[in-house]
C-alpha positions as CSV (number, residue, x, y, z in Angstrom):
1,M,-12.9,36.0,-9.8
2,S,-12.4,34.2,-13.0
3,L,-12.1,30.4,-12.9
4,P,-8.9,28.9,-14.2
5,P,-9.1,27.3,-17.7
6,P,-10.1,23.6,-17.6
7,R,-7.3,21.2,-17.8
8,V,-7.3,17.9,-19.7
9,L,-6.6,15.2,-17.1
10,L,-6.2,11.5,-17.1
11,V,-6.9,9.9,-13.9
12,T,-6.1,6.2,-13.4
13,G,-7.6,4.2,-10.6
14,A,-10.6,6.4,-11.0
15,S,-13.1,3.7,-9.9
16,S,-12.1,3.8,-6.2
17,G,-10.1,5.4,-3.4
18,I,-7.7,8.3,-4.0
19,G,-8.4,8.2,-7.8
20,R,-12.0,8.4,-7.5
21,A,-11.6,11.4,-5.0
22,A,-9.2,13.0,-7.3
23,A,-11.8,12.7,-10.2
24,H,-14.5,14.4,-8.1
25,Q,-12.2,17.3,-7.1
26,A,-10.9,17.9,-10.7
27,A,-14.6,17.7,-11.8
28,A,-15.5,20.5,-9.3
29,R,-12.7,22.6,-10.8
30,G,-14.4,22.1,-14.3
31,D,-11.7,20.1,-15.9
32,H,-12.1,17.7,-18.8
33,L,-11.7,14.3,-17.4
34,V,-10.5,10.8,-18.8
35,L,-11.3,8.1,-16.3
36,A,-9.3,4.9,-16.3
37,A,-9.6,1.7,-14.3
38,R,-10.2,-1.9,-15.0
39,D,-14.1,-2.0,-14.2
40,E,-16.2,-0.2,-16.7
41,V,-19.4,-0.2,-14.3
42,T,-17.9,1.7,-11.5
43,L,-16.0,4.0,-13.9
44,K,-19.4,5.0,-15.4
45,E,-20.6,5.7,-11.9
46,T,-17.6,7.9,-11.2
47,A,-18.3,9.6,-14.5
48,V,-21.9,10.5,-13.5
49,E,-20.7,11.8,-10.2
50,C,-18.2,14.0,-12.0
51,D,-20.7,15.3,-14.5
52,A,-22.9,16.3,-11.5
53,A,-19.8,18.0,-9.8
54,G,-19.1,20.2,-12.8
55,A,-16.7,18.4,-15.2
56,A,-16.3,20.1,-18.5
57,S,-16.5,16.6,-20.0
58,T,-15.8,13.0,-19.1
59,L,-14.5,10.2,-21.0
60,V,-14.6,6.6,-19.6
61,V,-11.8,4.3,-20.9
62,P,-11.7,0.9,-19.3
63,T,-8.0,0.2,-18.9
64,D,-5.7,-2.4,-17.2
65,V,-2.6,-0.3,-16.5
66,G,-0.5,-3.4,-16.4
67,D,-1.4,-4.0,-20.1
68,D,0.9,-1.8,-22.3
69,D,-1.3,-1.9,-25.3
70,A,-4.3,-0.9,-23.3
71,V,-2.4,2.0,-21.9
72,A,-1.3,3.0,-25.4
73,A,-4.8,2.9,-26.7
74,C,-6.1,4.9,-23.6
75,V,-3.6,7.7,-24.3
76,R,-4.6,7.7,-28.1
77,Q,-8.2,8.2,-26.9
78,V,-7.3,11.1,-24.9
79,L,-5.5,12.7,-28.0
80,D,-8.2,11.9,-30.3
81,R,-10.8,13.6,-28.0
82,H,-8.9,16.6,-26.8
83,G,-5.7,17.0,-28.9
84,R,-3.7,17.5,-25.6
85,L,-2.9,16.1,-22.2
86,D,-2.2,18.5,-19.4
87,G,-1.6,16.2,-16.5
88,V,-1.9,12.6,-15.3
89,A,-2.9,11.5,-11.7
90,H,-1.8,7.9,-11.7
91,C,-3.5,6.4,-8.6
92,A,-4.1,2.8,-9.8
93,G,-2.9,0.3,-7.3
94,V,-3.5,-3.1,-5.6
95,V,-2.3,-4.7,-2.3
96,A,-1.3,-8.3,-1.3
97,Y,-0.6,-9.1,2.3
98,G,1.9,-11.9,3.1
99,R,5.5,-13.0,3.3
100,V,7.4,-13.8,-0.1
101,E,7.2,-17.5,0.4
102,D,3.4,-17.4,1.2
103,V,2.0,-15.2,-1.5
104,P,1.2,-17.2,-4.7
105,P,3.6,-16.3,-7.7
106,E,0.7,-15.1,-10.0
107,L,-0.5,-12.7,-7.1
108,F,3.0,-11.5,-6.2
109,E,3.5,-10.8,-9.9
110,G,0.0,-9.2,-10.2
111,V,1.0,-6.6,-7.6
112,L,4.1,-5.8,-9.5
113,R,2.3,-5.7,-12.7
114,T,-0.3,-3.1,-11.6
115,N,1.8,-1.1,-9.3
116,L,5.2,-1.0,-10.9
117,L,4.8,-2.0,-14.5
118,G,1.6,0.0,-14.6
119,S,3.5,3.1,-13.7
120,V,6.2,2.2,-16.3
121,N,3.5,1.7,-19.0
122,I,1.9,5.2,-18.1
123,A,5.3,6.9,-18.2
124,R,6.1,5.2,-21.4
125,H,3.2,6.5,-23.2
126,V,2.4,9.8,-21.5
127,L,5.8,11.4,-21.4
128,P,6.4,11.4,-25.1
129,V,3.2,13.4,-25.3
130,L,4.1,15.8,-22.6
131,R,7.7,16.4,-24.1
132,G,6.1,16.9,-27.5
133,Q,4.0,19.6,-26.1
134,G,6.8,21.1,-24.0
135,R,4.5,21.0,-20.9
136,G,2.5,18.8,-18.7
137,A,2.7,16.9,-15.4
138,L,2.8,13.3,-14.4
139,V,2.0,12.5,-10.8
140,L,2.7,9.0,-9.5
141,V,1.1,7.8,-6.3
142,G,3.7,5.8,-4.3
143,S,3.5,5.1,-0.6
144,V,5.5,5.5,2.6
145,V,6.4,1.9,2.5
146,G,8.3,2.7,-0.6
147,H,10.9,4.1,1.9
148,L,10.6,1.4,4.4
149,A,10.6,-2.5,5.2
150,V,7.3,-3.8,6.5
151,P,6.7,-7.5,7.6
152,G,4.0,-9.2,5.7
153,M,3.5,-6.9,2.9
154,S,6.3,-8.1,0.6
155,P,4.8,-7.6,-2.9
156,Y,3.4,-4.2,-2.0
157,V,6.5,-2.9,-0.5
158,V,8.7,-4.1,-3.4
159,S,6.3,-2.4,-5.8
160,K,6.3,0.9,-4.2
161,W,10.1,0.9,-3.9
162,G,10.1,0.3,-7.5
163,V,7.7,3.3,-8.1
164,R,9.9,5.5,-6.1
165,A,13.0,4.5,-8.1
166,L,10.9,5.0,-11.3
167,A,9.9,8.6,-10.4
168,R,13.4,9.5,-9.5
169,Q,14.8,8.1,-12.8
170,L,12.0,9.9,-14.8
171,Q,12.9,13.1,-13.1
172,V,16.7,12.7,-14.1
173,E,15.8,11.8,-17.7
174,N,13.3,14.8,-18.2
175,R,15.4,17.7,-16.7
176,D,15.9,19.0,-20.2
177,Q,12.3,19.9,-20.5
178,A,11.5,22.6,-18.0
179,G,7.8,22.6,-18.7
180,V,7.4,18.7,-18.1
181,S,7.3,17.6,-14.5
182,V,7.1,14.2,-12.7
183,S,6.2,14.2,-9.0
184,L,5.9,11.4,-6.5
185,V,3.3,11.6,-3.7
186,S,3.8,9.1,-0.9
187,P,0.7,8.6,1.5
188,G,0.9,6.8,4.7
189,G,-2.4,5.1,6.0
190,V,-5.4,6.2,3.9
191,L,-9.0,5.3,4.5
192,T,-9.8,3.7,1.2
193,P,-11.1,0.3,0.3
194,I,-7.7,-1.0,-0.8
195,Y,-7.3,-2.9,2.5
196,E,-10.6,-4.6,2.1
197,Q,-9.9,-5.5,-1.6
198,A,-6.4,-6.7,-0.9
199,A,-5.1,-10.4,-1.5
200,N,-4.4,-11.7,1.8
201,Y,-2.2,-14.6,3.0
202,R,-1.3,-13.0,6.2
203,G,-4.2,-14.6,8.1
204,W,-5.7,-11.4,9.4
205,A,-7.6,-8.6,7.8
206,G,-5.7,-5.5,7.0
207,R,-6.4,-1.9,7.8
208,P,-4.7,1.5,7.3
209,P,-2.1,2.1,10.0
210,P,-2.5,5.4,12.1
211,P,-2.5,8.3,11.6
212,V,-5.1,7.7,8.9
213,D,-5.6,10.4,6.3
214,S,-8.7,10.7,4.0
215,P,-8.6,9.9,0.3
216,E,-9.8,13.4,-0.4
217,K,-6.8,14.8,1.5
218,V,-4.3,12.8,-0.5
219,A,-6.3,13.6,-3.8
220,R,-5.9,17.4,-3.1
221,V,-2.2,17.0,-2.9
222,V,-2.0,14.9,-6.0
223,L,-3.9,17.4,-8.0
224,D,-2.0,20.3,-6.6
225,R,1.2,18.7,-7.9
226,I,-0.1,19.0,-11.4
227,D,0.0,22.7,-11.2
228,H,2.7,23.0,-8.6
229,P,5.2,20.2,-9.3
230,R,7.5,18.8,-6.5
231,K,9.7,15.9,-6.8
232,R,8.8,14.2,-3.5
233,T,5.9,14.8,-1.2
234,Q,5.1,12.9,2.0
235,V,1.4,12.8,3.0
236,G,1.1,11.6,6.6
237,E,2.2,13.0,10.0
238,L,4.5,10.1,10.9
239,N,5.9,9.4,7.5
240,N,9.1,11.3,8.1
241,V,9.5,9.8,11.6
242,M,9.3,6.3,10.2
243,R,11.7,7.1,7.4
244,F,14.2,8.6,9.9
245,G,14.1,5.5,12.1
246,F,14.4,3.2,9.1
247,T,17.5,5.0,7.9
248,F,19.3,6.2,11.0
249,A,18.2,3.7,13.6
250,P,17.8,0.5,11.7
251,R,18.3,-1.9,14.6
252,L,15.6,-0.2,16.6
253,Y,13.3,0.1,13.7
254,D,13.7,-3.6,12.9
255,A,12.9,-4.6,16.4
256,L,9.8,-2.5,16.7
257,V,8.2,-2.7,13.2
258,G,6.9,-6.3,13.5
259,P,4.9,-5.8,16.8
260,L,3.7,-2.3,15.9
261,F,2.7,-3.3,12.4
262,R,0.7,-6.3,13.8
263,F,-1.2,-4.1,16.4
264,A,-1.6,-1.0,14.2
265,A,-2.2,-2.3,10.7
266,L,-3.9,-5.7,11.1
267,D,-7.4,-6.5,12.6
268,L,-6.6,-9.3,14.9
269,T,-10.3,-9.8,15.7
270,R,-10.9,-10.8,11.9
271,P,-9.1,-14.0,10.8
272,L,-9.0,-14.4,7.1
273,P,-8.5,-17.6,5.0
274,P,-6.3,-17.0,2.0
275,V,-8.0,-14.6,-0.6
276,A,-7.0,-13.3,-4.1
277,G,-8.8,-10.0,-3.6
278,N,-8.7,-7.7,-6.6
279,V,-5.2,-8.3,-7.6
280,L,-6.0,-10.2,-10.7
281,R,-9.5,-8.9,-11.5
282,P,-11.6,-6.1,-10.2
283,V,-14.1,-6.5,-7.4
284,P,-16.7,-3.9,-8.4
285,E,-19.0,-4.1,-5.5
286,R,-16.2,-2.9,-3.2
287,N,-15.3,0.1,-5.3
288,R,-16.0,3.4,-3.5
289,V,-14.0,6.4,-2.3
290,R,-13.8,5.4,1.4
291,G,-13.1,2.1,3.3
292,H,-15.3,0.8,6.0
293,Q,-12.6,0.3,8.6
294,V,-13.1,1.4,12.3
295,G,-11.1,4.3,13.6
296,A,-7.4,3.5,14.3
297,L,-7.6,4.0,18.1
298,V,-10.7,1.7,18.3
299,G,-9.0,-1.0,16.1
300,I,-5.8,-0.9,18.1
301,S,-7.6,-1.1,21.4
302,R,-9.6,-4.1,20.0
303,N,-6.2,-5.7,19.0
304,V,-4.9,-5.3,22.5
305,V,-7.8,-6.9,24.1
306,A,-7.8,-9.8,21.5
307,G,-4.1,-10.2,22.2
308,A,-4.6,-10.3,25.9
309,R,-7.3,-12.9,25.6
310,R,-5.3,-15.1,23.6
311,L,-2.4,-14.9,26.3
312,G,-4.7,-15.0,29.3
313,P,-5.4,-18.0,31.7
314,G,-6.4,-21.1,30.0
315,S,-4.8,-20.0,26.5
316,D,-2.6,-22.4,24.7
317,S,-1.1,-19.5,22.7
């Protein structure tokens, strides 16, 4: 069986998590890869991995997607090298935990800058190329929290609601080009380092809520949308259940989401002082495909035990 012709793909957030997994999978297919993220050292590590996996070529372009000029320069390098762009897997993202009033303004804005404005910048410079070609795919990685309200993740939730709105707007604006697609992929909990790298003003370490998917699974969906576009894709067994509850049973959802999030998406055995994480600058030593969190059931069990101890005899909680 003959292999499909290599695509020219731009992968953002390629130094870690879903982006790095997507780069590996596209390399195994034999694609030409342009790898973008803020940290050049780990991008070069990803490039070595992709070359070994069978990439037709790799090009490392250190890029802060929140910087419009940097995104424009990145897209120019793609065209200078390859003369075309077949697809973009836009996976770059950062997280900050905390209430609106607790997260410092520069960190709140930093999350919006990378997640939302970064998506806008990518679209601004990629879509004219795709439209000029008459074909190509842009895939934006959103989140199930872009459909929900979640206490203590205000910057991230706001940014991902914005990404969902942006994807829908772009789909409407590009209906006149049948060969050009914009897809939104919304994962639930994913075992990536993003939780360990997050800014945190919540007081407890974060972790992916169950059911937890692998970054490789989400990456497969993202890459599939380049060849098989779909406006909206949920990745996560409970995503649609949560969305249904948020929309059609809001009082019940609001009553349950706080305690459920606390036990399912925080590590109550690991108190944390305020940390800025990788929101404003990369933390290269934590860049990898998978995170180091314990399994969801183990984590929840530990939280239940920790909560019981704090409320037990002699506790002043």
